[in-house]
N, C-alpha and C positions, 0 to 999 in steps of 0.2 A: 849525122851527116851535117857537114858545115861548109859554107862557101865564104870566100873572103876576096872581094875585089876592091882595090882603093881607087875610087874616083870621087873627087870633091863634090859634094851636093847631090850625090846619087842615093836613092833609096834601094838600089839594086841588091845590096847585101841583105837588107832587111827583108825584101820581097822574096829573095831566094831561100832565106831561112824559113819564112812562112810557107813557102811551097813545099819544102822538105818536111815540115811538120804535118802539113795536110796530106802529103803523099804517104808518110809513115802511118797516119791515122787510117787512111783508106786501105792500105795493105793489111793493117791489123784487123780492120773490120772484115775484110774478105777472108782472112785466115781464120777468124772466129766463127764465121758463118760456115766455112769448109770444115772446120773441126767438128762442129755439131753434126753436120751431114755425115762425116766419116764415122763418128761414133755410133750413130743410128745404123748406118750401113753395116759396120762390123757386127753389131748385135743381131742384125736381121740375117746376115749371111755366114754366120759362124758355122763351121763344118762339123761340129760335135753336137751330140745329143746332151741336153741338160740333165744332170743328176740332182744337183742341189740349187742350180740357177745362179750361184756365186760367180762363176767364170763369166757368164754373160752380163750379169748386173754390174761388174766392176770393170768392164772394158771401158777405156777412156781415151778421148782425144783432147789434148789441151793445147792452148796457145801461150807462148812465152816470148819475151823480148830480152834476151840476155844482154844486148847492147843496142845502141842506136842504129847499127848497120845490119841487124839480124832479127828476123821474126821466125819463130820455129813452131811447127805443129808436131807434137809428140803423141804417138799412139802407144798405149800400154795396157798390159793386164794388171788387175788389181789383186789377183790371187797368187800365192806362192808357186803354184804348180803351172802358171802361165807359161814359163819358159819351156816346160815339157810339151804344152800344147803346140807351141811354135816350132820346136826342134826335134821331137821324138816321133817315132813311127813314120819315118820318112816324110815328116811335115804334113801329114794328111789331115791334121787338126789345126793347122796354122791359119790364122786370120790377119794378123798384123803385117807379116811379110807380104802376103798377096795383095792386101789392101794398099800398101805402099807401092808395090810394083805396078798395079793397075791404075791407081789414082794420080800418082805424082806427075806423069806426063800430062794428064788433063789439067791438073792444078797450074802447072807451069804454062801451059798454052793459054788457059784462061787469064792467068796473070799477064801474060804478054798482050792479050786482047785488051785488057784494061788499060795498060800502058799505051797501047796504040791509039785507043780512043781518046786519051788525053794528050796524045801527040808528044810523047816523051822518047 
């Protein structure tokens, strides 16, 4: 994110860039905290019964920043049969899809609350 305003003798550009960096760091910190909570939540609420424990142990929620304008939380299985847990048997063993459906509106609402508190 970048701002450019030409006004002689003004620190506005520099201050806007600093604000953008700080806001990005705030959102990244929030996303990292949320990803950790989502990972624990998926492991606790998985609908299958463990046989080896691998499916549970390798559930992951990670945060990435593909570019300056995007921060992404990715939920994933770490086992090859994770796709079948999500899609087979009428999705009765799915955890990623339901977690996204249930938690994404809450995350967006919390994020809006953060932005409202800093009056953006």
